[in-house]
C-alpha positions in Angstrom: -6.4 -39.6 -24.8 -3.8 -41.8 -23.0 -3.2 -45.2 -24.4 -3.2 -48.1 -22.0 0.3 -49.2 -21.0 -0.3 -52.8 -22.2 -1.0 -51.4 -25.7 2.4 -49.7 -25.8 4.1 -52.9 -24.6 2.3 -54.9 -27.3 3.3 -52.4 -30.0 6.9 -52.7 -28.9 6.8 -56.5 -29.0 5.1 -56.5 -32.4 7.8 -54.1 -33.7 10.6 -56.5 -32.6 8.9 -59.4 -34.3 8.4 -57.5 -37.5 12.1 -56.4 -37.3 13.3 -60.0 -37.2 10.7 -61.6 -39.6 10.6 -58.9 -42.3 13.4 -56.3 -41.9 16.5 -58.2 -41.0 15.7 -62.0 -41.1 19.4 -62.7 -41.6 20.9 -60.2 -39.2 23.8 -61.1 -36.9 23.2 -63.8 -34.2 24.3 -61.4 -31.4 21.3 -59.2 -32.0 18.9 -62.2 -32.0 20.4 -63.5 -28.7 20.1 -60.0 -27.2 16.4 -59.8 -28.0 15.8 -63.3 -26.8 17.5 -62.4 -23.5 15.5 -59.2 -23.3 12.3 -61.2 -23.7 13.3 -63.8 -21.1 14.4 -61.1 -18.7 11.2 -59.1 -19.0 9.0 -62.3 -18.6 10.9 -63.3 -15.5 10.9 -59.8 -14.0 7.1 -59.5 -14.3 6.9 -62.6 -12.1 9.7 -61.8 -9.7 8.0 -58.4 -8.9 5.3 -60.3 -7.0 8.0 -61.1 -4.4 9.7 -57.7 -4.6 12.8 -59.2 -6.2 14.6 -57.5 -9.0 16.2 -59.4 -11.9 19.6 -58.3 -10.7 19.0 -59.8 -7.2 17.8 -63.0 -8.9 21.2 -63.3 -10.6 23.0 -63.4 -7.3 20.4 -65.4 -5.4 20.5 -68.3 -7.9 24.3 -68.4 -7.6 24.1 -68.4 -3.7 21.4 -71.1 -3.7 24.0 -73.4 -5.4 27.1 -72.2 -3.5 26.6 -70.2 -0.3 29.4 -68.3 1.3 31.2 -67.0 -1.8 33.4 -63.8 -1.7 32.2 -60.7 -3.4 34.8 -61.2 -6.1 33.7 -64.8 -6.7 30.1 -63.6 -7.0 31.1 -61.0 -9.6 33.0 -63.5 -11.6 30.2 -66.0 -11.6 27.6 -63.4 -12.5 29.8 -61.9 -15.2 29.5 -58.4 -13.6 31.9 -55.7 -12.5 32.6 -55.6 -8.7 31.1 -52.1 -8.1 27.8 -53.4 -9.7 27.9 -56.5 -7.4 28.7 -54.3 -4.4 25.6 -52.1 -5.0 23.4 -55.1 -5.5 24.6 -56.7 -2.3 24.0 -53.5 -0.4 20.4 -53.6 -1.5 20.0 -57.3 -0.8 21.4 -56.9 2.7 18.9 -54.2 3.5 16.1 -56.5 2.2 17.3 -59.2 4.5 18.3 -61.7 1.8 22.0 -61.9 2.6 24.6 -61.1 5.3 28.2 -60.3 4.7 30.9 -61.5 7.0 34.7 -61.5 7.4 36.2 -64.8 8.4 38.8 -65.2 11.1 41.3 -66.8 8.7 41.0 -64.1 6.1 40.1 -60.7 7.4 40.5 -59.0 4.0 37.9 -61.0 2.1 34.2 -60.4 2.6 32.0 -63.5 2.3 28.3 -63.5 1.3 25.8 -65.8 3.0 22.1 -66.3 2.5 19.8 -65.6 5.4 16.8 -67.9 6.0 14.7 -65.3 4.2 17.0 -65.4 1.1 17.2 -69.2 1.1 13.4 -69.4 1.5 12.9 -67.5 -1.8 14.2 -70.4 -3.8 11.0 -72.4 -3.5 9.0 -69.4 -4.7 11.2 -68.1 -7.4 12.6 -71.1 -9.2 9.2 -72.3 -10.4 8.7 -68.9 -11.9 11.9 -69.3 -13.9 10.8 -72.8 -15.0 7.5 -71.3 -16.1 9.3 -68.7 -18.3 11.5 -71.4 -19.8 8.4 -73.5 -20.7 6.7 -70.5 -22.3 9.8 -69.6 -24.3 10.2 -73.0 -25.9 6.5 -73.7 -26.5 6.0 -75.2 -29.9 9.8 -75.9 -30.3 10.7 -79.6 -30.8 12.9 -81.4 -28.3 15.5 -81.9 -31.1 15.6 -78.2 -31.9 15.9 -77.3 -28.2 18.9 -79.7 -27.8 20.5 -78.3 -31.0 20.0 -74.7 -29.7 21.7 -75.7 -26.3 24.6 -77.3 -28.1 25.0 -74.2 -30.4 24.8 -71.7 -27.5 27.3 -73.8 -25.4 29.7 -73.7 -28.4 29.3 -69.9 -28.7 29.9 -69.4 -25.0 33.0 -71.6 -25.2 34.4 -69.8 -28.2 33.9 -66.4 -26.7 35.4 -67.5 -23.4 38.4 -68.7 -25.3 38.6 -65.3 -27.1 38.6 -63.5 -23.7 41.4 -65.8 -22.4 43.4 -65.1 -25.5 42.9 -61.3 -25.0 44.0 -61.6 -21.4 47.3 -63.3 -22.6 47.8 -60.2 -24.7 47.2 -58.1 -21.6 43.9 -56.7 -23.0 40.9 -56.6 -20.7 37.3 -55.5 -20.4 37.2 -51.8 -19.2 35.4 -50.9 -16.0 32.4 -48.6 -16.3 34.5 -45.7 -15.1 37.3 -46.4 -17.6 34.8 -46.8 -20.4 33.3 -43.4 -19.5 36.8 -41.8 -19.6 37.5 -43.4 -23.0 34.2 -42.1 -24.4 34.8 -38.6 -23.0 38.3 -38.5 -24.4 37.0 -39.6 -27.8 34.6 -36.7 -27.7 37.5 -34.3 -27.0 39.4 -35.6 -30.0 41.9 -37.5 -27.8 43.1 -40.9 -28.8 42.3 -43.5 -26.1 45.3 -45.5 -24.9 44.8 -49.3 -25.1 43.8 -50.8 -21.8 46.3 -53.1 -20.1 46.0 -55.4 -17.2 47.5 -54.0 -14.0 50.9 -55.3 -13.1 50.7 -58.4 -10.9 
């Protein structure tokens, strides 16, 4: 007999809650943030699906609603994603009619991304869904605790951003997906991976 899908989802959620409350109540903060992000993402994706929007597309839409006409590289940087990932997402969004990509007369090399009326019109439908998820997430949490959590997370973000800048000064960088696959493959072959360096400028 096949169990209903919602029962499997519920079981997964209960397992996560047991994990945090019973198994590892003092586990590392990174794991807690990851599971919180997972829950927020899933809650929002359930709602975005009504409008045939993926969570990945939402990431770029919310940036463009604030600043339209960014380059693909600027979008990647603001979204915190690799450019190939951004390129694939923008291809799909263009086919859906949410964006258009243009080259400007003064800079033929750069590709700029602009919202279409359809993409801009999604803001009024999707932003309330995100607000609803945020309200659900902090239900029963005091205003003081919410403010303290915001301060703590902003401090964490700042500290990690500083760490990344310091790494860049030492010419270390985050590997691309392709580079990481090569590193992992070499490790499996018993080869020692060479440290990643920034390309010469």
